[in-house]
Structure formats: structure tokens, C-alpha cells
N, C-alpha and C positions, 0 to 999 in steps of 0.2 A: 566274453567280450565285456569290457568295462563300459558302463553307461553313465554319461555325464548327468549331473543333477541340474534340472532347470530351476530357475528361481520361482518361488511362489508369488502369485500376484493376487491383488484384490482390485476389482474393477469399479469405477465410479460412473461419471457422466460421459455421454457420447458427444463427439465433436464432428461437425461437418464444415469443411472449407469448400465453398462454392465459388468457383472462378468464372467470370463472365466477360465476354467481349461485346462491344456495342457495334451494331450495324450503323455506322455513322451516315452512310449514304441514304439508307432507308429513313433514318431520323430526319435528315435535312429535307428529304422529299415529302415527308408526311404532312398532311394538313395540320394547321395549328390546333384545331379541336381534337385531333387524334393524339397529338403530343401532350396536350393539356390533360386528357383522360389518362394517358399512360403515366404522366408524372404524378397525378393524383393517386392512382392505384399503387404506384411504386412507393411513394412516400408513406402512404397508409400502411402498406404491408411491412415495410422496413421499420417504421415506428412501432408497430405492434410487436415485431420481433424483439426490438430493444426493450420494450416494456414487458416482454415475456407474457403476452396475452394468451398464448396458446398452450402454456404448460404451467405446472406448479412451481417450477423454479428454472434457473438457467441464465443464459446471457446471450446477446448477439451484438455484432458490430459490423459496420460498413467501412470499406477502405477503397480509396482511389489508388490503383496500382500503376507502377512505373514500368517502362519498357514495352516491348511489342507483343509479349505473350498474352496479356490479358488486360482488361480495363478496370474491372471491379472485383472485389472479394467480399462476399458476405460470409461471416464466420458465425456459426451457431454452436452453442453448448447447451445440451438438454439432458434430462435424467435418463431417457431411454433412446434406443436406436429408432424406434417407431416415431418418436417426436421429431428427430432430425429428418427422417425420410419424408414425413408429412410436410415439413417446412419447404423442402425442395419442390414438392409437387404444387404447393400453394403459390410459390413464387411463379412457377411456370404458368399458372392460371391468370396472372395479372396482365393487363394491357402493356405494361412496361416491359415484361419479359419477352414480348413479341419482337422487341428491338434488340434483344441480346441472344447470345449463344453460349452455352456452357463449354468452355474450352478445357477445363480441368476441374477436378474435385478430389477431395480426400476425406476418407472416413476413418475415425480412430476412436479410442476410448481411454479416458484418463485412468491411470493405474498407479498402484504402489506395489513395489516388489521387495524381495529380500535384499536387493542391492541397496535400497534405502535404509531399511532396518528389518531385523528379524523379530524384534519385540512385538510388532503389530500382529504377528501370526502365532504368538505364543499365548495361550490362555492364562498362564500364571503370571504374565507380565502386567503390571499396573501402569499401562500406557497413559491412562487418563490423568493420573496424578503427576506426570512428568512434564506436561505441556507438549509432548511429542505428538499427541493425538491431533492437536489443532493444526500443526504443520502438515500432517498427513491428510487431514480433512481438506485442506486447501488444494492439495495435489489431486485428490479424488473428485472434488466438487469445485472446479476452478471457476473464477470470475475473470472475464477478459480485462487485463490491466488497462487503466485509463492513461494510455501513453499515445503520443502522436504517430509513431511509426511502428509498423509490423514487418517482420521478416519470417517467411514460412519456407520450410523445406522438409522433405521426407528423408529418412535415412535407414540404413540397416547395417548389420555386422557381416564382415567378410566370411566366406566359406571356401576360400581357395586352398590349395594344398599346403602352401607355406604359412599362411596366416588364417587359420580357421578358428574363429571366436568360439564356436560351439564344441571344439575339441579341448578347450582349456578347462581345467578344474574350476569348480565354483569359487573357491577361495581366491584364485588368481583373477577371475573375472570381477569378483567383488572388489578386490584391491584396485583394479583398473578403474572401475566406476567411481570409487571413492575419490581417487586422484582427479578424475575428470570433473567430479562435482565440486571439488575445491576451487577449480578455475571459475566455474560458474558463480560460486558463492562470493568470490572476490569482486564480482561485478554487482553485488547486491546494492540496490538503490539506484543503479544505472540501467540495468537490463532485467526485465522480468521474463519468465518463460512459462509456457504450458507445453509439456511433453506428454504424448499419449501413445498407447500401443495400437498397432494395426496389423498384427500377424493374422492372416486369414481374412482381413477386411479390405486391404488395398495392396498396392504393388510393393510397398516397402514394409518395414517392420515397426517403424515409429514415425510419428509426425512431431515436428518441433516448431513452435511459434514463439518468436522472440519479440519483445515490446520495449521501446525506449523513446525518450523525447529527443535524443541526439542519435541519429542513425550511425554515426561514427563509433559509438559505443558497441553497437551490434557487430560492426566490422571488426573492431579490435578484439572483442571476445572470441569471435569465430577464428580469427587469425591465430590467437594464442592457443586455442584448442587444437588447431591443426598440428601443433608440435607435441601434443600429448599422445603417448603410445596407443591409448584406446582409440584414438582417431587415426593417427598416422599409419598404424598397422592394421587396424581392424574395422574401419568404418568406410561405408560407401554412401554416396549422397545422390538424391534426385535433383530436380530443378529447384533453384532458389527464386523466391518471389519477394519483392519489397513494395510496401504501400504506405499510404498516409490516411489516417482515419478522418472521417467527416460524418456529420449528422444526416439522418434521412431528410430533414427539412431543407438541406442544401443540395438535394438531388437536381433541382432545376438549374442551380448555378453550375453544378458539375457538367450537366448536359449542354449548357450554353458556353462552356469553355472559360467560365469565370473562376476566380480563386475560391477554393474550398480548403479548410472551413471558411465560411463566409467572413469577410473582413469586418463586417459590422458587429461581430461578436467581440465584445471588449474584454481583452485579457483572458488568460488561461485557456484551457481546452474547452471548446463548446460542448463536448460530449460528457463533461463532468455532470453527474446526475445529482438530484437532491438527496438520493439515498445515501450518498457518500458521507453525509454528515452524521449518519447514525452509527458509523463504525462497523456496520454489518458487512460491507464489502471492502476487503483490504485494498482493492485497487482504486477506491474512490479518491479522486484528487481533491482533498479537502481544503487545499489552500492554506493561507496563514491562519484563518480563524479556527480551523478545526484541528490544528496540530498542537494545540495546547499553548500556542504562542500568544502573548499579550500584545495588544496594539491599540492605539487610539485611532485606528482606521484611517490614518493619513490626513486627518483634518488639521486645520491650523492650530486649534487649541491643543491637540495632542502633540504636535510638533513643538509647541512652546514648552509643554511639560517635559518632554524628552530633553530639550536643551537645558532647562533649569536643573533637572536631575543630573545631567552630564557635568554641569558646573560643580555639583556636590560630590562628584566622583562615582556616580552610580549610572551604569548603562541601563537605559530604559527603552523598551520597545520590542518589536518582534525579533526572534532569533534569525529569521531569514536574512541572509546577507552577512551574517557573522559566521561563527565557526561551528555551531551546533544547532540542531532542530529538536524540539522537545515535544513529547507526548506525555500528558499528565492526566491520570484518571483516579477517581476516588471510589473506594469500596467499603461496604459495611460488613464485609466478611471477617471471620476470625483472622487476626494478623498472622498467626502461625500457618493456617491453611493457605492464606493468600501468598505468603512467602514461598511455600512449597511449590505452588503453581508457577509463580514468577521465576523461581529458580530453574524449573524445567524449560520455560520459554527462553530464559537467558542463555541456557546451554546451546540452544539453536541460534539465537541472535549472534552469539560469539563467533559463529562461522563466517559472519559477514564483516568485511573490513570497515564498513561504514558505521558499525555499531560502536558507540562510545561507552554507554553505561546504562544499565537498567537496575533499579533498586526499589525497595519498599521503605516508605517513610511512615513513622508512627508519631502520634501527638506526644509532646513532652508533658502534657497535663492530664490529670485524671478527670476527664469530662465525658459524661455518658453520650453526648452528641458528637464526640470526636470521630473523625473518619481516618481511615488508613489510605495513603496515597501510593500510587505506583508511578515512578518517573522513568521515562526511557528517552535517552539522548542519542541522536544520530547525526552523521555528517551531512546528510542530504535530506531534503523535505520528502522526496519520494520514499526513501527508506523509512522515514518516520511515519508516513501515511500507511505504508504496508504494515509496519509494526502495530499501528493503532488498531488495525483489523483484528489481529490476534489478541491484543490486550483487552479489547472490548468484550471478549468472551470469558475473561476472568470472573470468578464468582462474585456475585452481588455488587457489580459495578453500578454506581448511582449516578455518575455524571463524568464527563470529560471536560477538563479545563478549556474554556472557550465556548462551551455550549451552555451559556448562562440562561437562567430563567428570565422571562420578560420583565419580572418585577424586581430584579436584583442585578448587581454588578460585582464581578470578582477581580481581585488583584493577586498577584503572586510574585514574591521575591525569591530568587533562586541563587545558588552558589554562595550561600553563607557558610563558609568554612571557618570554623572558630579555632583559634589557638587553644590547644588542650588545657593550658594553665588558666584560661579565662572562661572555660565552658560554663562553670557554675555561675559566674558573674553575668555572663551573657543571658542565660536562661532567667536569672533573677531580674535583670534589667528589662527583658522582654515582658515579664509578668507586670512590671511597673508601667511600661508603655501600654500594655493591654488594658490596664485600668483607665488610662487616659483616653484610649480609643473608645471605650464603652460610653464615655461622656460626649463623644463627638456626634454631631448631627448625621444621621443616615448610616451610622455604623451598626452592623448586625453581629459579626463574629470574626475573630482573628485567632489563628492557631499557629503554633510553632511545631514543626515536624522534623524528626531526625531520622537519618538513615540507620536502620537497625543493624547494619553491618559496619557503620562508621559513625559513632555518636557525635562527632565533630562536624559532620556534613548535614546541613539543615536547609530548610526553606520555610517561608512564611506565606500563609494563605489567608486572605481576608474577603469578607463579603459586605457589600454596601447596598443601600437602597437604590442608588443611582451612580452613574459614572461621575457626575458632578461632585457628589459627596466624596468619592475616592480621590478625585483630583484636588479637592480642598485639603485633604490630609497630606498629599504629597507636597503641597505648597506651605504647609504649616511649620511653625517653629519646632513643634514636637518631632516632626520627621527630620528636620535639619539637625537637631540635637542628637537624634538616634544615629544618623549617618556619621556625625562627627565622633560619637562614642565608638562606632564600629571600626574606625581607622586603627584603633589601638588593639582591638581584641580579635579582629578577623585576619586570617592568614592571607586572603586575597580579597580584592574588592568584589562586591556582588555584581556580576557581569550583566544580569538581566533582572529587570522588574517587569513582569508580564502584566499588561493592563488588559485583562480578558473581557 
């Protein structure tokens, strides 16, 4: 009897989806002091969960659910099954839990299998050097994406006489999964997912959690996947749930029937944490400041500078609202080593339609203080934020553009594509301008960096004592003359000057 080969798997963190309904009649009838105590304990417990006060690592999130099946979802990701089991019991001990009933739950574990890559399971494969490791680490140790909407469903593969997934040879199953994954990757930057295994842990074989700021993207992704053979022939699904994320401190507003997230949270998702600025969590909603984009923060003086630069033919300001979103990081690592790492990440980025370019830029000048830069361009800010999490793990990263020290200010000119015949002249002129910059008040350092794969693709990075010093340069005759000179030697106008 021929025995089919099961995929090898490596398990990571455990995931609990805890669905609760609220006893609204009991809540309305309860004395005010009882409701206040329940809210206090509920907020404290949920806030501790999101702060991961109970474990060494992990993540948690709270969602208001739509439809009649359930009211709330608390999603926990923790290193061990014991961790998530304990969280379930701790919630039941709060006064708030007395007004809820668990209507559903799902237990699963994040995993990587041969369907994703067999390199992870081969000892002779140098996965670390390819950048593949970081992609797999995110799958094994997921953070809950910072998106407004969640969609959860369990699924399994069919085992009926006509379409039995487990009777297919491994190669055919792997081909199906690769094609299925291509559809998901085409929604990169629009929909994020956490998929986990649950064979033996719950009623189905996998759990799928999809996250997006536009719920229509989730619907469109699932509709497209319906027509993929791995789904149309071989997939079975459980109940689908959809919800909207809100913060524990908005629990009172939720119970009062008010809008959540609270309307007084100005701009952005209120659940974006301070940790997101560190680049440690790829799901962090870093906003404009953390994506490497320059911006005069929307103040009137900054708007004036942008207008003045626009008159000179230079686009100035943040990339958000234009056609690309940038992440720029600086590294003190050996450029060859850094390039090898970036090349591995780029091979994964290229699977996503939202990826424009990722490249390594080196200084044109022999300066012992020169830094190597990694520039990654994306069509959406969410895709750029996700990429920033991976790029932050590159060797010897010293800073990300936009994360300026308190005592300095950075500027960055990008998309300086030089006509090949004028490259030498451009570099020479830049050196002359650099000499002038050194004499300007507040100037610290300016460098010209070139793409190591295309020497005509460059960008300029400067550091100043203050924003005012940088603005003075952009208003100077020297800058105007430089822009005028660039009209003849650049293939395209510099589309961005980031004022970080």
C-alpha cells in the first residue's frame, strides 16, 4: 500500500480566539457600582493582555464583532499552550466576564511546513543568509497586524471519495499550495494574515485570521481564492466571523453603545502602539513619520517650503498621497554582507504586487564615517510598514530615516537619476556643493549615495543641527543653483525631498 508523505512542520506560538456574547439584559439591570467594577476589571485585564504582562512575548487584541453569533473577540498569541489556557481562565475570573458567555473558541498553533519551503528543514541550507529566515520567523512568531478589521474562519481539506486532498502526492499538493499562496501575495499591503495549524487541537485543521483596513479587500481576496482549485475542489470551511478592533480603554464606550474606537482619538488607529516606532513589530502602524518619509509635519512654514520647492521643479514632502511609500534604513555593516541579506529579502518582497524596489546604496566618497543605506519602495504605506519590520533586522542597522535624534534634523533627496554621460560631472558638482554646505550654519554632514546595482540611481542625505537650519538651505541661492544645474544632467526630476 502506497503511503502519502505528510509535510514536515515546525511549530511556533499558540493562538486562542475567544468569542464572547454579552448578556445585555443582565448588564442593563445591574447596579451602577457593579457595572463600574466590571468595566474596571475588564479594562485592566484586557490592557494587561495587550501589554503582554503575563508572558515573555506574544500579542493580544480586542474586537467588536458584527452579526448575531457573538459580540466580542479576544485574540491571544503566546509562546506556549499553557500561556493561552491560563489567559482564558484569568478572564473568567474578572467581574466583567460574569456578563459574558463564551459562544465559540478556537485553539491553533503557528507553523511552517514543507509547503512554504523545504530549505528550513535541511541542515545544509544556509537559510539565515538568504533573508528567508525572517519571513519564516514572522509566520512562526506572529504579531497581530495593526489593522481595523479582522476576519476569522476555520478550514480543512476535503477527504471525500472524489476529491481527497490526502490521497494526492506531495508534489501535487505543494503545487496547489504555491498557486494558492500567489493569490494571497497579490494582496500584500492590503490584507495580512495569520494562518495556524489545529489538527488534534480543534474541530478543523487550520485557523485563518485576515486583517485589513478596508473589509472589501478581505471579501475580494476570499472571492478570488474560491476559484482556485485548492479551494474549489479541496477546501471545507467553518463559520466566518468579522469584527472591528478597538482598545481596552474603550470598553465602557462599547458597553454604552457608543462609537468604538472612541471618536476623540484623533487620526489613525487608536491601537497603534509606541513599540511600532522601533521597527520590532512588522505590524506597527508607524504612520508617515516612521516610514522614512520626510515631512514638515503639516505646519504652515513646511507648506511654504514645499510650495517654494515645487516652483523650482522639486517635489517636496511626504510620499503618502503620491505613488510610492519609502522605508530607508542605514547600516554600519559590510556592504557586501548587507547586500547579500537584502537580496534574500528582496526575493520574498518580489512576490508582492505592491513592491516597487529594494536596493542598497553606498557612499560615493571614501569617508570612514560613511553609512550604507537600504531603500525599499512600496505602493502602499501598510506594505512599507510591514517591510520595515523585516528590514529593521538587517545587520548593524543604526537608524531609520525619520527616527531622528533629538539634537539633529535629517533631510533626504531621492530619485536623482543621472544621465550616464553626466555622471562624473554630477558627482564632481556635488563635491563642490558639499564644500559650500560645510560652511553653512547648522550643517553637520551631507553624503551622496549610489545604488550598487545602478550607479546612475542616487540619493542625497544630510544632517543638520535643527529643522530651521535645513529650511534655510532649501531657501538659499546655492540650492536654487543646484536645482537649475540638475535640469540638464538628471534623467527625471527628483520627485521627493524628504524632510525627516
